[in-house]
N, C-alpha and C positions, 0 to 999 in steps of 0.2 A: 384762688389757686394760681390763676394766670399771673397775678401781681407777684405772688411769692416766688414763682418760677423766674420771672423777670428779674426780681431782685437777687435771687441765688446766682443767676447768669452774670448779672453786673458785678457781683462780688467776686466770682471766679475771674472775670475779666480784668478786674482791678488788681487782684493779687498777682495774676500773670504779668500785668503791665508793670507794677513796680519791681518785680523780680527781673523783668527784661531790661528795665531802665538801669538797674544796678549792674547787670551783667555786661551790657553794652558800654556803659559809661566806665565801668572798671577796665574793659578791654581798651577803650580810648586812653585811659590814664597809662595803661601798660606802654602803649606806643609813645604817648607823650613823654613819659619818664625816660624811656630808652633813647629817644631823640636828644634829650638834655645831656646825656653822659657820653654820646659818640664823640663829641668835639673834645672834652677833656681827656679822653683816652687817646684818640687819633692825633691830638695836637703834638704829642711827643714825636711822631714820625714826621708830621707836617712841618713843625718848627725846624727840624733838621734839614728838610728838603728846601724850605723857602727861607732859611737863615732869619727866623723871627727872634727877636730878643725876648727876655722875660717880660718886659714892659708891653711889647707887642702882643704877646700871649695873653697878657691880663686884659688888653683892649678887646680882643677877640672874645675872650670868655665872658666878659662883662656886657658886650653888646647884646646879648640875649636878654639880659635883665632890663636893659634900657627899653626895649620893645615891650617886654612883659609888663613893666611898670606903666608904660604909656597906654596900654589897652585894657588894664584891669578893671578900672571903674566903668568903662564902656561895656565890657563883657557883662557886668552884673546888671546894668539897666537895660541893655539890649535884650538879654534873655527875658526879663520881665515884660518888656514892650512887644517883642516880636516872637517870643516863644523859644523854648530851649532847643527844639529840634533844629531849627533854621540856623541859629547861632552856633550851635555846636557843630553842625555840618561845615559851616564856613571857617570855623576855627581849626578843625582837624584838616580840612583840605589845605588851608593856608600853611600850617606849620609842616605838613607832609611835603608839600610842594618845595618849601624853602630848604627842608632837608635833603630832598632829591637834587636840588640845584647847587648845594654847597660845593661839591667837587669841581663843578664847572666854573665856579667863581673864585676857586683857590688862588689862581695866578694874579688876580687883582685884589689887593689888600682892602681897598675901599668897598668893592663889590661883596667880598666875603663878610665884612663887617654889617653891611646892609642886609645880607641874607640872614645873619644871626639876629639882627633886629626884627626881621619879619617872622622869624621863628618865635621869638618872644612875643610878638603881637598876636600870633595865632594861639599860642598857649595861654596868654593872658585873657583871651576871649573864652577859652575852653573851660577852665576850672570854675569861674564864677557860674557858668551855665549849668555845670554839673551839680554844684551846691544848691542852685535854684531848683533844679529838677528833684534832687533828693529831699529838700525841705518840703516840697509839695506833694510828693508821690509816695515817699517811703513812710510807713506807719511809725509813730513815735517809739513804740517799743522795739523796733528793728533798726533804728538809726545807727546806734554804735556799731552793730554788726555790718550794716551797709557801708559805713565810712571805713571800717576796718578792711573790708574787702577792697574798696577803692584804693586805700593806701598800699594794701598788700599787692595788688596788681601793678601799682606803680613801681614798687620795689621789685617785683619780678621782671618788669621791663628793664630796670637798671641792671639787675642780675645778668639777664641774657646778653645785653649789650656788653657788659663787662667781661663776660666769658668769650664772647664771640670776636669783639673788635680787634683785640690784640693779635689775632691769628688771621685776620681777613686783610686783604689790601684795603686801605683806608677809604678809597673811593667807594668800594663795594659796601662798606658799612653804611654810608649815607644812602646809597641807591636802595638798598634792601628795606631799611625801616621807613624810607620815604614812601616806597611802593606799598608797604603794609599799611600805612595811614590812609593813602588814597584808596585802597580796597575797603578799608573800614568805612570810609565815607559813603561808598556805594551801598554796603550792607545796612548801615543805619538808615539811609533814606528808603530802603526797601522793606525793612523790618519794623522800624519804630512808628507807633501810631500815637501822636500826642494827644488826641482827643479821648483816648480810651483811659487816660490816667484820672485818678480821683484824689483831690487835695485832702489828705488826712486831717488837716486842721479845721476843716469845715464842721467837724463833729456831726455829720449826718449819716443816716444809713444809706447803703447803696441803693436800695429801693427808692428812698426819698430823693436822691439825686437823680435817679432815672425819671422820676415823675416830674421833677422841677425842670429838667432838660426838655422833656416832652412838652411841658407847658410854655416852653419859649425862652428859658433862661440862657444866658450865654455861655454857661459852663466855666471851664477852667480859666479861660482868657478874661471872662468877666470878673471872676473871683480875683485874679492878679491885679486887673485894673482898679477894682474897688479898693483893695488893700493899698495899692501904691499911692493912690490919690490923697490919702489921709496923712501922709508923712512928709515932712520937709527935709531937704537934704541935710540941714544943720543937726537934725536929730541923730544922724549916723556918728557924729563926733561930740555928742553933748552928754553922754552917760558914762560913768566910770566903769560899770560892768563891761561896756563894750571896749573901753580902752584897756581893760585887763586882758581881754582876748587878743586885742591888736598888739599889745606889748608882749605877750606870751608867744605869739606867732612870730614876731619880729625876732625875738631872741632865739627862738628854735631855728629859724631860718638862717641866722647868722652863722651858727655852727654848720648847719647842713650845706650851705653854699660852699663854705670853705672845704668841707670834705668832698663834695661832688666835684667841684672845679679843680682842686689842687692835689687830691689824694694820689692819683697816678703819678703826677709829676714829682710829688714829695718822695714817694716810695722808689721811683726810678733815679732821681738825681741826688737825693740825700742818703737813702738807705741802700742803694745800688741794686734794686730789683730789676731782673731781666723781664722779658716779655711774657714768660710762663709765670713768674711771680706776680706780674701786674694783674693776672686773672684773679689773684686773691681780693681785688677791690670789689669782686661779686659777693664776697661773704658778708660784708655789712648789709647788702641789700636782701640777701636771702634771709638773714635773721630779722631784719625789719619787716619782711613780708609775713613770716610766721607770727611774729609778736603782735603785728598789727591786727591780724584775724583773731588770734587768741585774746587779745585786750578787748576787742569788740564783744566777743561772746561773753567774756567775764564781766564787763561793764553792764551788759544787758541783764546778766544773771543777778548782778547786785541790785539793780533797779526792780527786778521782778521779786527780789527778797525785801523790798520795801526800803532800800536806801534811797535817799533823796537824790534827784538828778544832780544837784549842785555838789553834794559830797562825793559823788562818782566823778564828776568833771574835775573837781580839785584834786582828788586822789591821783587820777590818771595823768593830769598835767604835772603834778609835782614829781611823779615818778619819771615822766617823760622829759622833764627839764633838769632836774637835779642830778639824776643818774647819769645822763650824758655829759653834763658839766664836769662832774668829778672824773669821768673816764677820759674825757679829752685832755685833762691835765695829766693823767697817767700816760695816755698816748704821747703826749708832748715829751716826756722823759724816756720813752722807749728807744733803745739803741738797736733792737733787732726787728727783722721784718715780721717774725712770728708774733712777737709781743705787740707790736704796733697794730697788726691786723686784728689780733684778739681784742684789744681795748677799743679800737675803732668800731669793730663789728658789735660789741656789746653796747656801745654808745648809740650806734644807729638802731639797734634792736629796741632799746628802751625808749628812743625817740618816737617810735611808732605807737606808744601809749597816748601820744597827743591826739591821735585821730579820734579817741573816745574821750578825750578831755576837751581842750578849748575848741578844737575844730568841730566837734559835734555840738558845742555849746550855741553856735549860731542859730540852729533850728529852734532853740528854746527861747533865747532872748528877742529874736526878730523872725518869727516863723513865716511871715509873709514877705520878708526882704532878706532872706539869708543870702540870696545871690549878691545883693549889694553889700551887706555888711562883710561877707567874705571878700568881695571885691576890695573894699576899703582896707580890710586887714591884710590881704595878700599884697596890695599896692605898697603898703608900708613895710610889709615884710620881705618886698623885693628890692628895698633900698640896700640891704646886706649884699645882694647879688650884684648890684651896680658897683659897690664899693670894693667888694672883696678882691676883685681882679687887680686893679691898680694898687689898692691899699696893701694887699699881700705882697705884691712885687716890691713895693717901696719899703715895707717892713723888713722884708728878707735882704734886700739890697743893703739897707742902711745898717742892718745888724751883722753884716759880714757873711751872709748866707745862712744864718741861723733862723729856724722856723718857730722857735719857742714862744716869741711874743705873740705870733698870730694865734696860737692855740691857747695861751693864757687868756687873751682877750675873749675868745670864743667861749671858754668854760665860764668866765665870770659873767658874761652875758646871760647864759642859761640860769645861773642862780639868781640873778636879779629878777628875771622873767618869772620864775617860780614864786618868789616872794610877792611880787605885784598881783599875780593872778590868784593866788591862794587868798590874799587878803581883801581883793576888791571884786572878785567875780560874783555872778548872780545866775540863777536859772529862772527868773521871773521874767515874763514877757514884757519887753520894754517898747517894741515898735509893732 
């Protein structure tokens, strides 16, 4: 009876643990995503104040992605080696500090660019750590929902920032969200207990886990080390199903970075939006948030109805890439603010389906290494972020101020990504 009671208590603790993990990580992604869109919104005021050219703005916007790309692989391996709690703490503290310091660096162009790079480094460490924690702690039948909440909270952060920042002094936008991240770091340290988590992939009962831990097993860190030691780095780039995920992620991010970085500027400079109408840039993120949660529940329901995981991942990725690809082309031809916001909102909404598609696929093809496979995927998918600043500025300048080539390229990218993923993806464990 004592053993049964201990097993039940361990089960309750573990259920509470993965829910707390999802809640805190989703809140971190809320702050993460808000920090990303502050600069694209405030740069309209800052460019006027500091006389930055379109190319200067492109460098500032893309500097984030340089840091993000540089730290991505380190984030995946660091979380596996040192534990998700420590790495995520460092990540959120770094990106929040760099956000807080941005107004103080604005007078020095080089210092501001460096601050943006540090923001990218912090966020590059953060997301792979979250994927690592989700793969090990969230039960398989709840992963789509967990990833849906993660993406939804990120969209909510972008929404709040898009609504608030146009009406705040631009310095206060950075200070407010920077302080929020520093506060989150303290809450995370106080509340999160890494040792309480149970890796769902070990396929052991909670009572068995408790017995093995009491017998002297190393627990979660031992599990991670054992899994990690059996895979060479070349394995992460040697399988077509992994490349299907990487390519889908790359193409999704190509259009998302264009929208995130340039939508406020496009609406303001091309369609003549004022600061009240700039608030409409929140609408795409609101829709993205609701669709992300709904897509997660819908995908898990399909799996419970005995759809295969692969068919669900392919369906959601197809919808999440083809739908936005078509809508971006319609957006490019819109001449009114209302139509432009409608099409880009629907595009961002459908893009959230990817959270239950190729993004959730990491935990199936590489359950013990999802942090690293996501790091590889997100590193490649950050290349559009590095390129979209200067490339967009160059395309718009060379085409006489027209943005049509920028959005045509983004839409076609999405269509290519969908074809590759649907034809090459897998839900069979590879690593």
